[in-house]
Phi, psi and omega in degrees: 000124181276116177262126186226158178270143178267071183231167176055036178061018181079004183292333180293342179294336181292343184260009174263115187259324181286121183090008182269127175291336178295318180293318183291338180252011182296330181300319180294325176293321178295319179296320178295319179295320179296314180297319180295317179298320178295321179294320177298322185279330191253312189227055181293320182293318181297318182293321180296324178285326184289315182266083173284177185298319181294322180288329174295323176296322176298320176295326178298320177297319179297315181293329177295317177294319178297319178297322178297317179296317181294316181296320179298317179293325175299312180297317179295319180295313179293325177299318178293320179295314181296317179295321178299321179289319181294315181295324178294320177293323177297318178299313181296316181294320182293316181288326174294320177298317179297319179294315181297317178297317180299319179293322182283324183282344180265107180261352182084331176200169184280348177261151179289140181165180179294150181293146177273184184295320179295322179291321178294322177295320178295322179298314181292320178296319182296314179298318180294314184294321179291324176295317179293320178301314180294322183292314181291332174294317178292325176301317179297319184295329179261014177059046180247115186252002186266123177294338177296341180272012169258116185249169176287136179290126179232116182297338180278348182249094181271116178298146184283152169293316187252119181293342177293339177257015182287133177283347186258355184214130177243120182293147177272177179296325179296326180294335177285333191259332182222161176288149179277082190252001180244152187294328181297335179263342177277332183301311178297324179294315180296323179293327179281344180231072181292159179264121185282141178232135178292114183087356184053230183235137171281167181296322180292319179295317180297323179295320181286328182271347183292134177279129188243149169057223186289350180289351175280357181277130179280178183277353178271187189284343183248152181286155179292324180295329181295337180295330181283346181281344176070076177296165182294167183300318181294316180296320179296318180297314181293322183291314187269348178264322186240347181281158179289150178221139179248020178094173182267104185202129175237116183298130183101302179291328183290340181262009182299326179300318180287331174297310181292326178299320177290328176298321179298314179297320180294323178292323175298319180296318178298322181291326176294324176297329178277011182068023173267180183050047187272061176250158175303147186304316180298327179284318180294334180296336179293334176295314180291329176295320178292322176300315180295320179297320178294321179292322177296320177295322176298318179295327176290327172292323183293325180292334175293328178283323185277340186244100180283173172298139188307133182299316183300321178293315180298318180295316179297317180295321179296317179298319180289325176295320177293322177296319178294323177302323182279320188276329186301316178302325177297318180294319181295315182296323180282347184249332185242124182277330182283127182298307185299315181293320179296319179296320178296314179301314181297317181295310184294314183295318180292313183291332179299316179297314180295321181293319177298318178295322180293320177300316180296319179300322182285321183284341181296332178244092190286353186245002192245315195260090175284159008271005181264013177275178175282126186285090186294317177300324179293319179294324177294320177300315180294322177297317178299320180295325176296317179297316180294322177296319179292322181292333181260002183282149176225150179292130179305135186295331184294339183274337185235352185266002179083024176289101187295318182297316180294316180294327177293320179297318178294319181294323177296321178296322178294320180293320179296319179294322181290331181271003177079037179287167180298131182105343177283152182300329182252030184297313183295321179296319180295318179295318178298318179297322179295317178297319181296321179295318179296317180296321181296320179291324181279348184292140180292146179283000000 
C-alpha cells in the first residue's frame, strides 16, 4: 500500500513510477501516437472521407458503451478492495478480542492473586497460537505456501507499508511494467517480506503444518515445486497466458488456518481441565463467539481470493479496448487538422481507458499485487503488538489498591458529569433545565 502525503497540490504523485498504472499502460499510448502519426503522414484524405459525421456519431455510441463497462469494473474493483480491507480488519479485531478475553478470564485460580505456572504457560501459548493463526491466514490470502516465510517477531523490525521502500527487496524493470501475477515472481517478494509470528514455529508445529509428498501438487497441470525452478520467459508467458488455471490453491497448505484454529480450541479445552478459564459459561461463550466471528471474516476474505472478476466481462472489455485502440486514431485524424494536437489527443484518450482498466484489475485482488495491495506483514506486526500489549497489561493500582485520594478524584469527576457541569455531554441541557426551573418558580400565579 503506497502511503503518500497530500502536499504540493498532489503534483508530487506524478513522479512515483513504481506501482503506477500510467507507466504500465504507457505502451498503449505509444502505439496510439504511432498509428495517429502514420495516418497523418500517409492517408489523411482517405480517413477524412471514411469518417463522415454519421460514422463519427456511431463511434461516439461505442465509446459511451466502453466507458460504461470501464466505470462498472472500476466500481467493482474498488468495492472488492474496500471489502477486503474491512473484512481483514474485522478478522484481526475479533481474534485479538478473543485472545484478550481468554487472558483476562484465566486467573489460574478462583482467588485474586499472582498467576501460577499453569496460567503463565497458558498465557504464552495463547499469545503464540493467536499470532500463528493470524499469520497462516494472511499467508493464504497472499498465496504464500512456504513455512520459511514465517519469521520471528522482532519489535525492532517494522515491516514497511510500501514495498517500494523495502530495504530487503528491489523491484526489477518488469515489476514496473506488469503486475506480479505469476508464482515465480511472487516467491522472491514473499521471501523478502516474511510474516512475523510471536515465537515463530516449534519443531512439532512445523512438522504438522509441513506439506508432504503429493500434497504439494497444485490443481493446475504443473507441479507447485516446478514454480520455484523458474521456467524461461516464453514458457512462462505461454503457461500463464493460455494454459488452464484452477485458481490459487495448494492442498494441505490451504487448510493450515483450520489446523491452527483447532489447536486454539484444543488448548482452551486443556486449560479448562486444569481448572482455568473459570468464568461463568455465558461470559466464557463470548470468547468462542469472537473466534467464530474472526473465522467468518477470514472466509469472506477468502472468497475474494477464490472468486475473480467474471471472465466474460473481462474478455468483452479487453476486446472493446483493443477495438478502441484501433479506431480512435482514425477519428482523431478526421477531426483534428493539427498533427501535434491530434497525436496528443489520441495518446491521452487511448491511455486513459487502459489506465482505468489497469487500476480496476489491480484493485480486484487486494492481497496479491504490491505495491498497491494491503500490506499483510505490516498488519501482522501490528496484530502481534496488540497481543503483547494485552499479555503484559496490568490493572492500574489506584483503582484496586485502596488509594483514597485517587478514587476520590475519580468520584468527583463522575459527580460533576452527573450534575451537568461544563464539559459533560449534557451540560447545556442541564443548565437549560435549571434555568427553566428557576423561571417557573419566580413566575406569578
